[in-house]
C-alpha positions in Angstrom: -14.1 5.1 -1.1 -10.6 5.9 0.8 -10.8 2.1 1.0 -11.5 0.9 -2.3 -9.0 3.1 -4.1 -6.5 1.8 -1.5 -7.0 -1.2 -2.8 -7.1 -0.5 -7.0 -3.6 0.8 -6.1 -1.8 -1.6 -4.4 -3.3 -4.0 -7.1 -2.1 -2.1 -9.6 1.5 -2.0 -7.5 1.4 -5.8 -7.2 1.2 -6.7 -11.1 4.3 -4.5 -11.7 6.3 -6.5 -8.3 9.1 -8.3 -10.0 12.1 -10.5 -8.9 15.3 -7.9 -7.6 17.5 -10.7 -9.5 17.0 -13.1 -12.7 18.1 -16.6 -10.7 21.8 -18.0 -12.2 21.3 -21.6 -12.0 22.8 -25.1 -13.8 21.1 -27.2 -16.0 21.7 -30.5 -17.6 23.6 -30.0 -20.9 26.9 -30.7 -22.9 29.8 -28.5 -24.8 31.1 -29.9 -28.2 35.2 -28.7 -28.4 36.9 -27.2 -31.4 38.8 -31.0 -31.6 34.8 -32.9 -31.6 35.3 -33.6 -28.4 31.9 -33.5 -26.8 31.6 -33.4 -23.0 28.7 -34.0 -20.7 27.9 -32.1 -17.5 26.3 -28.5 -16.4 26.2 -25.4 -18.1 24.5 -22.2 -16.6 21.5 -20.8 -17.6 19.6 -17.6 -16.6 16.3 -17.4 -16.6 16.4 -13.8 -18.3 19.3 -14.9 -20.6 19.4 -14.0 -24.3 22.0 -16.0 -26.2 25.1 -15.8 -24.1 28.2 -14.5 -25.2 29.9 -16.8 -23.4 29.2 -20.4 -22.2 30.2 -21.5 -18.2 30.4 -24.9 -17.9 31.5 -27.4 -15.1 31.6 -31.6 -15.1 29.2 -32.0 -12.0 27.4 -30.2 -9.1 31.0 -29.4 -7.2 33.7 -29.2 -10.3 35.2 -26.2 -11.0 33.7 -23.9 -13.4 35.2 -23.1 -16.4 34.0 -20.2 -18.8 34.5 -20.6 -23.0 34.5 -18.2 -25.2 32.6 -18.5 -28.5 36.3 -18.6 -30.4 37.4 -22.1 -27.5 33.9 -24.2 -28.5 32.0 -25.8 -31.7 28.9 -25.8 -29.9 27.4 -26.0 -26.5 23.5 -26.8 -25.1 20.9 -27.9 -23.2 19.5 -31.5 -22.6 16.0 -31.2 -24.5 16.6 -27.5 -25.0 18.6 -24.7 -26.8 21.7 -25.7 -28.9 24.5 -23.0 -29.8 27.1 -22.7 -32.2 30.2 -20.9 -32.9 30.0 -19.1 -36.0 31.8 -16.1 -37.8 30.0 -13.5 -38.7 30.9 -10.2 -39.6 35.0 -11.4 -39.5 34.1 -12.4 -35.2 32.9 -15.6 -34.1 30.1 -15.2 -32.1 27.5 -18.0 -30.4 24.6 -18.5 -32.5 21.1 -20.0 -31.5 20.0 -23.3 -33.1 16.8 -23.2 -33.9 16.4 -26.5 -36.2 18.9 -28.7 -38.2 18.6 -31.2 -41.3 20.0 -30.4 -44.8 19.0 -26.7 -44.1 20.6 -25.6 -40.7 18.5 -22.9 -39.5 20.2 -20.1 -36.7 18.7 -17.0 -35.1 20.6 -14.1 -33.2 18.7 -11.1 -31.9 16.0 -10.8 -34.7 18.3 -11.8 -37.2 17.4 -15.2 -39.0 20.7 -17.3 -41.0 20.7 -20.6 -43.1 22.9 -23.0 -43.3 22.8 -25.1 -46.5 25.2 -27.9 -47.1 27.1 -26.7 -45.0 28.4 -23.9 -47.6 28.4 -21.2 -45.2 25.8 -19.0 -43.6 23.6 -16.5 -45.1 21.5 -13.8 -43.7 17.7 -13.9 -44.5 16.8 -10.6 -44.9 14.7 -8.3 -47.7 16.5 -7.3 -51.1 19.2 -8.9 -53.3 20.9 -12.3 -51.6 24.2 -13.3 -52.9 24.7 -17.1 -52.5 27.9 -19.1 -52.5 27.2 -22.6 -54.1 29.4 -25.4 -55.4 29.1 -24.2 -58.8 30.2 -20.6 -57.3 28.0 -17.1 -56.2 24.7 -16.8 -57.4 22.7 -13.4 -56.4 19.1 -13.1 -56.3 16.9 -10.0 -56.7 14.9 -10.5 -53.5 14.7 -13.0 -51.2 11.3 -14.9 -51.7 13.3 -15.9 -54.9 16.3 -17.0 -52.9 14.1 -19.6 -50.5 12.3 -20.7 -53.9 15.9 -22.0 -55.0 17.5 -23.0 -51.9 14.1 -25.7 -51.0 14.4 -26.4 -54.6 10.5 -26.0 -54.2 10.2 -29.0 -52.1 8.7 -26.8 -49.6 5.7 -25.5 -52.0 5.6 -21.8 -53.1 7.1 -19.3 -51.2 4.9 -15.7 -50.8 5.8 -12.2 -52.3 5.4 -11.0 -49.3 7.3 -13.8 -47.2 7.1 -12.9 -43.0 10.8 -14.3 -42.1 10.0 -14.2 -38.2 6.3 -16.5 -39.0 7.2 -18.1 -41.5 10.6 -19.8 -41.8 11.1 -21.9 -39.5 7.8 -23.8 -41.0 9.4 -23.8 -44.2 12.8 -25.1 -43.2 11.3 -27.9 -41.4 9.1 -28.9 -44.7 12.3 -29.0 -46.8 14.6 -31.1 -44.4 11.8 -33.7 -44.1 10.8 -33.7 -47.7 14.8 -34.3 -48.2 14.8 -38.1 -47.0 17.5 -36.5 -44.3 17.5 -36.3 -40.7 15.9 -33.4 -38.9 15.6 -31.7 -35.3 14.0 -28.9 -34.0 15.2 -27.7 -31.0 13.1 -27.2 -27.9 13.6 -23.3 -27.4 11.1 -22.8 -23.9 11.0 -24.0 -20.4 8.3 -24.5 -18.3 8.2 -23.7 -14.8 7.7 -27.0 -13.8 11.5 -27.9 -15.2 12.8 -25.0 -14.3 11.9 -25.4 -10.4 13.0 -29.6 -11.0 16.7 -28.2 -12.7 16.6 -25.4 -9.9 16.6 -28.2 -7.3 19.4 -30.7 -9.3 21.6 -27.6 -9.4 21.0 -26.6 -6.0 20.3 -22.7 -6.9 17.9 -20.4 -6.5 18.0 -21.3 -2.7 17.2 -17.3 -1.7 14.8 -14.7 -3.5 14.8 -11.4 -2.9 11.8 -9.3 -3.8 9.9 -5.9 -2.9 5.8 -6.5 -1.8 3.2 -3.6 -1.0 -0.5 -4.1 0.1 -2.8 -2.8 2.7 -2.9 -3.0 6.3 -6.3 -3.1 7.3 -5.9 -2.6 11.2 -8.1 -3.1 14.2 -7.1 -1.6 17.6 -8.6 -2.5 20.9 -7.0 -0.4 23.6 -8.0 -0.9 27.5 -7.3 0.7 30.4 -4.1 -0.2 32.4 -4.7 -0.6 36.1 -0.9 -0.3 36.8 -0.2 2.7 35.1 -0.5 6.1 38.1 -2.3 8.7 37.9 -5.0 7.1 35.7 -8.1 6.1 36.6 -11.4 3.5 35.0 -13.0 7.5 34.1 -10.0 8.6 32.1 -10.9 8.4 28.4 -9.6 5.5 26.2 -10.1 5.7 22.5 -12.5 3.1 20.4 -11.6 3.9 17.4 -13.3 1.8 14.1 -11.1 0.1 11.6 -8.4 2.1 9.1 -6.4 0.7 6.3 -3.1 2.3 5.8 -0.4 1.7 3.1 2.3 -1.1 3.4 5.8 -1.3 1.8 8.9 -2.8 2.2 11.6 -5.5 0.7 11.3 -9.5 1.2 14.0 -12.1 2.0 13.3 -16.1 1.4 15.5 -18.6 1.7 14.7 -22.4 1.1 15.3 -24.7 3.7 15.7 -28.2 1.7 17.3 -28.4 -1.5 14.7 -32.0 -2.3 11.6 -29.5 -2.2 10.8 -25.7 -2.8 8.0 -26.0 -0.6 9.1 -25.0 2.5 11.0 -22.1 3.2 12.3 -19.1 6.1 11.3 -15.7 5.4 12.0 -12.4 6.8 10.1 -9.2 5.7 11.3 -5.5 6.4 8.3 -3.2 5.9 7.2 0.5 6.8 3.8 0.9 7.5 2.0 4.0 8.5 -1.6 3.9 9.9 -3.8 6.9 11.1 -6.6 6.6 13.7 -9.8 9.1 14.4 -12.3 7.9 17.4 -15.4 10.4 18.3 -17.4 9.3 21.6 -20.1 10.6 23.8 -19.9 9.8 27.5 -21.6 10.9 30.7 -19.1 12.8 32.9 -19.0 13.2 36.6 -20.3 16.8 36.6 -23.9 15.0 35.4 -23.9 16.3 31.7 -21.5 15.0 28.7 -18.4 15.4 27.4 -17.8 14.9 23.9 -13.8 13.4 23.0 -12.4 13.9 20.0 -9.1 11.5 19.3 -6.4 12.0 16.4 -3.4 9.6 16.7 -0.9 7.8 14.3 1.9 6.2 13.7 4.9 5.3 11.4 7.1 2.6 12.0 9.4 -0.5 11.1 7.9 -4.1 11.3 10.5 -7.5 10.9 8.0 -10.3 10.6 10.2 -13.5 10.5 8.2 -16.5 9.3 8.1 -20.3 8.7 6.1 -20.4 5.5 5.2 -23.4 3.1 3.9 -23.0 0.0 2.0 -25.2 -2.3 4.2 -24.7 -5.3 4.0 -26.3 -9.1 1.5 -24.7 -10.7 0.6 -20.4 -12.0 -0.9 -20.0 -8.9 1.2 -20.9 -5.9 -0.8 -20.4 -2.7 1.0 -20.2 1.0 0.9 -20.0 5.0 3.4 -18.9 7.3 3.7 -18.2 10.6 6.2 -16.6 12.9 7.5 -13.7 15.4 7.5 -10.0 14.4 8.9 -6.7 16.0 7.5 -3.3 15.1 9.4 -0.8 15.8 7.7 2.8 16.0 9.8 6.0 14.3 7.2 8.5 14.8 3.8 8.7 17.2 1.3 12.0 17.3 -2.0 11.9 19.5 -4.4 14.7 20.3 -7.4 14.5 22.5 -9.9 17.2 22.6 -12.3 16.8 25.2 -15.5 19.0 25.4 -17.7 18.2 29.2 -20.7 20.1 29.2 -22.1 20.6 32.4 -26.3 20.2 33.9 -25.9 24.2 32.9 -24.8 23.5 29.4 -21.7 25.2 30.4 -19.2 23.9 27.7 -15.4 23.4 29.3 -12.9 22.4 26.5 -9.2 20.2 27.0 -6.4 19.2 25.2 -4.0 17.1 26.0 -1.2 14.5 24.5 -1.3 12.0 27.3 -1.1 9.0 25.3 2.2 7.2 25.7 3.8 4.9 23.1 5.9 2.1 23.5 9.4 1.9 21.0 7.8 -1.1 19.4 6.0 -4.6 20.3 6.8 -7.8 19.8 4.2 -9.8 18.0 3.5 -13.4 16.8 2.1 -12.8 13.6 0.5 -16.1 11.0 -0.9 -15.8 7.3 -2.1 -17.1 4.4 -1.9 -15.6 0.6 -1.0 -16.5 -2.6 1.7 -15.4 -5.6 1.3 -16.0 -9.3 4.3 -17.2 -11.6 4.2 -16.6 -15.6 4.3 -20.1 -16.9 3.7 -19.2 -21.0 6.1 -20.8 -22.7 8.0 -18.1 -24.9 11.1 -18.1 -27.1 14.2 -16.7 -26.0 14.2 -15.1 -23.7 12.0 -17.4 -21.3 10.5 -15.0 -18.8 9.5 -16.9 -15.5 8.6 -14.6 -13.2 7.8 -14.1 -9.5 5.0 -12.0 -10.1 2.1 -10.8 -7.5 2.6 -11.6 -3.7 -0.6 -11.0 -2.1 -2.0 -12.4 0.9 -3.7 -11.9 4.4 -2.0 -11.8 8.2 -3.5 -11.6 11.2 -1.6 -10.7 14.1 -2.5 -10.5 18.1 -0.7 -8.5 20.0 -1.3 -8.3 24.0 0.6 -6.9 26.6 0.2 -4.7 30.1 -1.3 -1.6 27.9 -3.1 -3.0 24.6 -4.0 -5.3 22.9 -4.7 -5.3 19.3 -5.4 -7.3 16.5 -4.3 -6.7 13.1 -5.4 -7.5 9.5 -3.0 -7.2 6.7 -3.0 -7.9 2.8 0.1 -7.4 1.0 
């Protein structure tokens, strides 16, 4: 039951793990200056960005970065991706995202939508009366459906009295632009994991990853008598505990080893773990009776695995294998042994000791396999691509003069 509860807890924690930092990369893109000149190059992009307040641009990979304010350029965008234009709203020039172009241009900023027909000026789409500047002068409409029916000239079909701007405005605008006979375009506002990875490697960014890891240590401890230990013999008690589980929490740092592929990486973890053991056994003693042993011992430590990792990237589920070495430093150790010695006359003598010695630390080999998942759903801005669950197994073997240890970890 204890193990099941721990598994449920870690399963819940794992789904809450997110990347600590949003990666910023440079994607192929362009800017349009106020003079009308267009420049192609690289435009900064973050996987958690909304509509940027500035545009960071450079002509090529090692060129100097230039930050443009909305008043300094007309537009910028990404190749086969989002486009942003500088427009004036409430006497302030800001970037709006362009959703569709044609005779009617559709914009968005946050939860607000705007249209501009024939470049006569922006109109915010909201419930209530609408004032619109036309070539003949200002016109006022009692409500939004009436305005949309007029501005689309009825070519896009009837507009419902309960018109939902968020859900229905894009199909309405596209239908009108298509019927108008002019060229039109709907911008791709999403990016898949495969595309993001490709852009990442082109720009040479996202070579490091920070994260939080949590999991369960399924721990099997095998202790053996050390003949080189002075004052001890084969008759002395050696605990033989059952498999135990314990929580492990920590931080992870991963650095990719090549700009050509994201499959090879070096990884360092800083983990805090705590293990508690209990052991009961009976043995024949040297006075012809039975000795009953109860042992409780535990430790808390900091573990530092250094791993070489290979990941099968490109999909939502990313399997990985790793191998390396780990050093564990013991912060706190406790040991308590109670022995009840019964002789042939059924007389019982109780002894207590805390004679187990723990080293300050241990160097071990470590190898493991596991999976992590990524959210590959395509969204409108912000486009979320998460480094989500980190889960896996690690099998570890330790051997030194005092003990042998096999550890199985789920983290």
